N, C-alpha and C positions, 0 to 999 in steps of 0.2 A: 243490902247490896253486897255482892261478893266480887272480889277481884279488882277493886278500884286501885289498890296499891300496885298492880301490875301495869298500869297505864304509864308508860315512860316516854312515849313519843307521840307527837301529833303531826298530821291528822290521823285519826283512827276511826273505826266503826264500832259502835255499840249496838248490840242486839238484845232486845227485850221482848218478852212475851207478856203483854200487860192484860189485866183482867178488867180494869175500870179506868176512868179518867183520872182517878187519884194517883194511879201508878205513874202517869205522865208527869204530874207535879213532883212526885218523889224523885223521879229521874233528874229533873231539872235541878232540884236542890242538891242531889248527891253526886252528880257527875262533875268531873274536874274542868269541864268546858261547857259552853252554851251549845246545846245540840241542835242539829237540823233534823226534823222528823220527816218520815215518809207517811203521808196521809192520803186517804181516799178522797177523790175530788168532790164527793157529796158534802164533805165538811166545809167546803168553801162557801156553801150557801148559808151556813150558820152565821147569824149577825155577830159582828165584832170578831169572832174567831176567824172567819174567812179572810177578812181584811188584814188581820194581824198575821195570819199564816203567810199570806202573799208578801207582806212587808218584811217578814223575818226570813224569807227565802226557803221555806220548807218545801220538800219535794212532794208534788201532787201526782197521784197515780190514778189513771182511769182504768178501773178493774174490769170494765165492760169491753174495753178495746185493748186486747193483749199486746199488739205491736206498739201502741202508744205507751203502755205501761213499761215495756222493756226499754223504750227510748228514754223515758224518764229515769230509769235506773242507769242508763248510759250517761246521761247528763249529770246525775248525782255522782257517779264514779269520777267523771272529769273534774267536778268541783272538789272532791276529796283529794284527788291528785294535786290540784292547785293549792290545797290548803284552805279552801273557802267553804 
């Protein structure tokens, strides 16, 4: 992970291009905060993962419905501005 030392103010946005599910766990371990992830809605159907994602407040994107996806990004931006 590069640049962690430059995180001086919160809230902030981290951008990662991950290759496997292991990358997600690596981010959780190394980031200075507990992140909220953007995830495709299909993952909500995965047992345990879907319920945990909803409970944690992760941002769900419907990639098949572009207007809904952009609305989810708008809601995420509002949450970031609130610090949540």
